[in-house]
Each structure stands twice: as C-alpha cells, then as structure tokens.
Phi, psi and omega in degrees: 000157183278153179281354183265019178286147178280164180297323180294319179294318179298315179296321179297313178298318181292323178294321178297317179294319179299315181296316180298313182292325177294318178296318179293323178297316179296315180301310182291332174296317177296317179297321179298317178297313180301313182293326177295317178296316179296320179298316179295316179300313181290328177295318179295314179299319179299315180296317180297312181295322178299317178298314179294322178298312180297318179295316180295318181299317179294317181291318182296321179299316179293318180298320178296318178298317179295316179297322179293320177296317180296317180295319179294319181291326182283331183291102181286154176292128180299136183296144177288122181292148175302148183301131174269138182292125178297138179083345180278143180293133180265120180254119187296327179292330176288326176294323176297321178295323177297318180295319180299327180298330184271351180284135180292154179301143177084354179287144176253148183198166177235175183294322182297315179297317182294321177296318177299318181294319177298315180294324179293317184280320188242008186306322182290342181264350185265141173285318178238138180291153175289140178242166185297327181295314180295315182293324179299320178297319179295321179293321178298319178297316180295323177292322178293327178279354179088008180280333180232160176246133177280116182273317181216128179291147177271168178218197182296326183238018182214128180278154178289149178245132181242160175230143177272133180252000000 
C-alpha cells in the first residue's frame, strides 16, 4: 500500500480485515466443535468395532479348528478296491456295477454321481475316466433287466434318477 492513504481509508481497510478475521475465527470455531464431535463419535465406533473384531477373530480361529477336525473325522478312508487282475482289460461299466453292489437298498442316484464314484475309487487304474454317458447306458441296461428302478426319467438337461431295489 501506498504511504499516501488517508486515515479514513486505513481505518476502512483495517475494519474489513477485522470483520474477515472475526468471521473466519467464528467459522473455524464451529468447525472445531464439529470435528471434535466427529472425533469422539469415531473413537467410540472404533472401540466398539475393535472389541467385536477381537472377539470374532478369537471365535473364528477356534471354529476353523473345530471344522477342520470335523472334516478330517468325517472324511472316510476310501475303500480299497478289490484287486484288478493285472493285464486284464478294465471295463468301466463293470466297475460301475461293483460300486452299485455297495450302495444300500432304496438309495437314489444318477449317472454323474456314479461316474464320479467310479473315478474316485478306481481312477488310478483307468486309462480314461468313466463319464456319465457311459455309466448312464449301464444304468439303463440294469433298469431294463429289473435290477434298478427308474425313479425319474432323464431329458436333454436333466439326468435320470435310479433307485436300487
């Protein structure tokens, strides 16, 4: 500013600055109150969540251990398959028939499940895994011979369901 300002101009500038700074002081005081309230709110929420987090973490660790024990105890040892004759041709539909012999009476099943079971039990002995199509043909033959009962006919997008009698 120039040194040639009048006293009235200096007073006007100083009053404007005083008003501006008073307004900013009031504004920041309000903000300080708001931020103090928000800080307190977030501190309480943080403490609550921290307590629940610690409790959940402790419980979840124990629950996982229990679930792992249960899963290990539930996982049965796969039955040892009867010895397959070395050099003898392995016919997958006969393996499916072996699995069917062990299924309890009245159980219902489909070709996909039976194919999975054949592959689980005899997979290491097979050159090609058993598929649902091959097993389905074997199941249809058994149903035609009266060894199985057709519970639900299959279709293009739904497999047939059989029951052992």
